[in-house]
C-alpha atoms as one frame of an Amber mdcrd trajectory, in Angstrom:
protein
  14.705   5.976  19.660  17.684   7.749  20.316  19.748   4.511  19.279  17.824
   3.775  16.054  19.768   4.396  13.064  18.536   5.852   9.864  19.475   4.988
   6.330  20.079   8.309   4.595  21.323   8.987   1.025  22.655  12.167  -0.939
  20.624  12.904  -4.095  22.349  15.074  -6.750  21.888  18.445  -5.050  23.501
  17.524  -1.263  20.160  17.302   0.277  19.691  14.253   2.791  17.178  11.992
   2.119  15.971   9.787   5.096  14.843   6.471   3.284  13.685   5.045   6.581
  11.435   7.664   6.931  10.084   7.521   3.761   9.470   3.686   3.532   7.733
   3.984   6.882   5.588   6.517   5.674   4.636   4.421   2.807   4.125   1.630
   4.572   1.429   3.172   7.306  -0.167   4.928   4.478  -0.727   1.234   2.683
  -1.949  -0.063   6.408  -4.497   2.468   6.987  -5.919   2.101   3.201  -6.082
  -1.613   3.650  -7.714  -1.399   6.865 -10.252   1.296   5.490 -11.226  -0.795
   2.528 -11.234  -4.024   5.185 -13.570  -2.124   7.458 -15.593  -1.164   4.755
 -16.100  -4.659   3.290 -16.696  -6.499   6.257 -20.114  -8.045   6.672 -21.489
  -7.603   9.880 -24.654  -9.532  11.523 -26.741  -6.542  11.581 -26.859  -5.503
   8.252 -29.403  -5.807   5.960 -29.259  -8.201   2.980 -28.719  -5.626   0.443
 -25.660  -3.906   1.636 -24.156  -7.613   2.667 -24.585  -7.873  -1.218 -23.097
  -4.661  -1.653 -20.218  -5.072   0.506 -19.644  -8.413  -1.259 -19.288  -6.410
  -4.542 -16.712  -4.096  -2.631 -14.652  -7.390  -2.179 -15.112  -8.403  -5.896
 -14.024  -5.145  -7.001 -10.880  -5.171  -4.802  -9.786  -8.302  -5.651 -10.063
  -7.592  -9.640  -8.242  -4.404  -9.031  -5.293  -6.250  -7.660  -5.109  -8.520
 -10.269  -5.405  -6.088 -12.887  -2.408  -3.730 -11.416  -0.140  -6.739 -10.476
   1.593  -7.081 -13.868   2.159  -3.118 -13.416   3.478  -3.688 -10.192   5.754
  -6.280 -11.052   6.751  -4.155 -14.392   7.597  -1.342 -11.974   9.927  -3.579
  -9.344  11.784  -4.892 -12.373  12.455  -1.170 -13.698  13.591  -0.581 -10.074
  16.029  -3.180 -10.268  17.257  -2.233 -13.284  17.873   1.453 -12.542  19.270
   0.587  -9.202  21.731  -1.888 -11.148
């Protein structure tokens, strides 16, 4: 890891922020959350029928949630490009 270069930038106060580390932390948290959700809603052969229906419901809720937030995510990306430019 000694030869790995990190992207850093200065904020207004002169403190260095490690951009690479921040994006890795966000990526890891997102991955953990997705894996948790996937394990929660995976239908197993030994699950009772009512639990299978509940897990299907969890999948549907997850899909509806992602559809609901997608315009907000696109709007956030749009404003991020405006702010960066």
